[in-house]
C-alpha positions as CSV (number, residue, x, y, z in Angstrom):
1,M,-32.1,33.2,53.5
2,S,-30.2,32.6,56.7
3,N,-29.2,29.0,55.7
4,M,-27.7,30.8,52.7
5,L,-26.0,33.7,54.9
6,D,-24.4,31.1,56.8
7,K,-23.0,29.5,53.3
8,L,-21.8,32.6,51.9
9,V,-20.1,33.5,55.8
10,D,-18.5,29.8,55.6
11,S,-17.4,30.0,52.1
12,N,-15.5,33.2,52.7
13,I,-17.8,35.0,50.1
14,I,-18.9,37.8,52.8
15,E,-18.1,38.8,56.1
16,I,-20.9,40.2,58.6
17,A,-20.1,43.5,59.4
18,D,-22.8,44.5,61.6
19,R,-25.6,42.5,63.0
20,T,-28.9,44.4,62.6
21,E,-31.5,45.4,64.7
22,Y,-35.1,44.2,64.6
23,N,-36.4,47.1,62.3
24,D,-33.3,47.1,59.8
25,K,-33.9,46.2,56.2
26,Y,-30.7,45.1,55.6
27,I,-27.6,43.1,56.9
28,I,-24.2,44.9,56.4
29,C,-21.7,42.8,55.1
30,F,-18.2,43.0,53.3
31,Y,-17.7,41.0,50.1
32,I,-14.3,39.0,50.3
33,L,-12.3,38.6,47.2
34,S,-11.4,35.1,46.0
35,N,-7.9,35.8,47.1
36,G,-8.8,36.5,50.6
37,S,-8.8,40.4,50.6
38,V,-11.7,42.5,51.7
39,P,-11.4,46.0,49.7
40,A,-14.2,47.8,51.5
41,K,-13.4,46.9,55.0
42,E,-9.7,47.7,54.2
43,F,-10.5,50.7,53.1
44,L,-12.7,51.8,55.8
45,E,-10.0,50.5,58.3
46,G,-7.3,52.4,56.6
47,L,-8.8,55.7,57.4
48,T,-7.4,56.7,60.4
49,S,-4.0,58.8,59.9
50,N,-5.5,62.2,60.5
51,K,-8.7,63.6,61.8
52,A,-10.1,64.3,58.3
53,E,-9.9,60.7,57.5
54,K,-11.4,59.5,60.8
55,Q,-14.0,61.8,60.1
56,I,-14.8,60.5,56.4
57,A,-14.9,56.8,57.8
58,A,-17.2,57.9,60.6
59,K,-19.5,59.6,58.2
60,L,-19.6,56.6,55.9
61,K,-20.1,54.2,58.5
62,Y,-23.2,56.2,59.8
63,Y,-24.8,56.7,55.9
64,F,-24.1,53.0,55.9
65,K,-26.5,52.1,58.8
66,E,-29.0,54.9,57.9
67,Y,-29.3,53.0,54.5
68,I,-29.7,49.7,56.0
69,K,-32.7,51.1,58.3
70,K,-34.3,53.2,55.4
71,G,-33.2,51.6,52.1
72,R,-33.7,53.7,49.0
73,T,-35.4,56.3,50.6
74,L,-32.8,57.9,51.3
75,R,-32.2,60.4,48.2
76,N,-29.8,62.7,49.5
77,P,-27.5,63.3,46.1
78,Q,-25.0,64.9,48.9
79,H,-24.5,61.3,50.6
80,Y,-25.6,59.0,48.4
81,N,-25.5,58.1,44.3
82,Y,-27.2,55.5,42.8
83,F,-26.3,53.7,39.9
84,D,-29.3,52.5,38.8
85,K,-28.0,51.0,35.3
86,E,-25.2,48.6,37.1
87,G,-27.4,48.0,40.1
88,F,-25.2,49.6,43.0
89,F,-25.0,52.8,44.9
90,E,-22.3,54.7,46.2
91,L,-21.9,56.4,49.6
92,K,-20.1,59.5,49.8
93,A,-18.6,61.7,53.0
94,Y,-16.2,64.4,51.6
95,Q,-13.8,62.6,49.3
96,G,-14.3,59.1,50.6
97,R,-16.8,56.9,48.4
98,L,-18.1,53.3,49.5
99,F,-19.9,51.2,46.8
100,C,-22.3,48.8,47.8
101,F,-25.1,46.6,46.8
102,N,-28.2,44.7,47.9
103,D,-28.7,41.2,47.3
104,G,-32.0,40.3,49.2
105,E,-31.6,40.9,52.7
106,L,-27.8,41.6,52.3
107,C,-26.3,45.0,51.9
108,V,-22.8,44.2,50.6
109,A,-20.2,46.6,50.5
110,V,-17.7,45.9,47.9
111,Y,-15.2,48.8,47.2
112,G,-14.1,51.9,48.9
113,Y,-12.0,54.8,47.6
114,R,-10.6,58.8,48.0
115,K,-12.5,60.5,45.1
116,K,-9.6,63.2,43.6
117,G,-11.5,64.5,40.8
118,Q,-15.0,65.7,39.7
119,R,-16.4,62.3,38.2
120,T,-16.2,59.1,39.5
121,Q,-13.4,57.5,37.2
122,S,-14.5,54.5,34.8
123,R,-12.0,52.1,36.0
124,V,-13.7,52.4,39.7
125,I,-17.0,51.6,38.1
126,N,-16.0,48.7,36.0
127,R,-14.2,47.5,39.3
128,V,-17.1,47.6,41.3
129,K,-19.2,45.6,38.2
130,K,-16.5,43.2,38.3
131,Y,-16.7,42.6,42.0
132,K,-20.3,42.4,42.0
133,A,-20.6,40.0,39.1
134,E,-17.9,37.9,40.8
135,Y,-19.9,37.8,43.9
136,Y,-22.8,36.6,42.0
137,R,-20.9,34.0,40.4
138,R,-19.5,32.5,43.7
139,K,-22.9,32.6,44.8
140,K,-24.3,30.6,42.1
141,L,-21.2,27.9,42.2
142,L,-22.4,27.7,45.9
143,K,-25.7,26.8,45.2
144,Q,-25.0,24.2,42.5
145,A,-22.7,22.7,45.0
146,R,-25.2,22.4,47.6
147,R,-27.5,20.5,44.9
148,G,-24.8,18.2,44.2
149,D,-24.5,17.3,47.8
């Protein structure tokens, strides 16, 4: 996988967020859109205007690191919500939401936002599904290009 990991990084499909420790289950990374933006990273970095936002960012980063250590054994609905049908999950801290999915040893963060209502909006779910599909499409093209070399 490390060869593919290097290819994904070199092709600007993902950005490694944090190198793992020996016992971690996943490598944390951010998905880079084809236009060069990194929505999940930009969301986390944008949470700096006040103490509450900084607390949201700190909690989301903590839950992210806990997830990569323990995987899906974390079932606290207060902090995690799994969308099994769609194949992704959200990390929750107060109003902050960070959407991720697993691809082998990678835990890919694709989108983050501040929730304003009771339910996750369908447009957010659709955006995460779109980003996930785009990731796999770009990865597939990368694999095909490698075979052509």
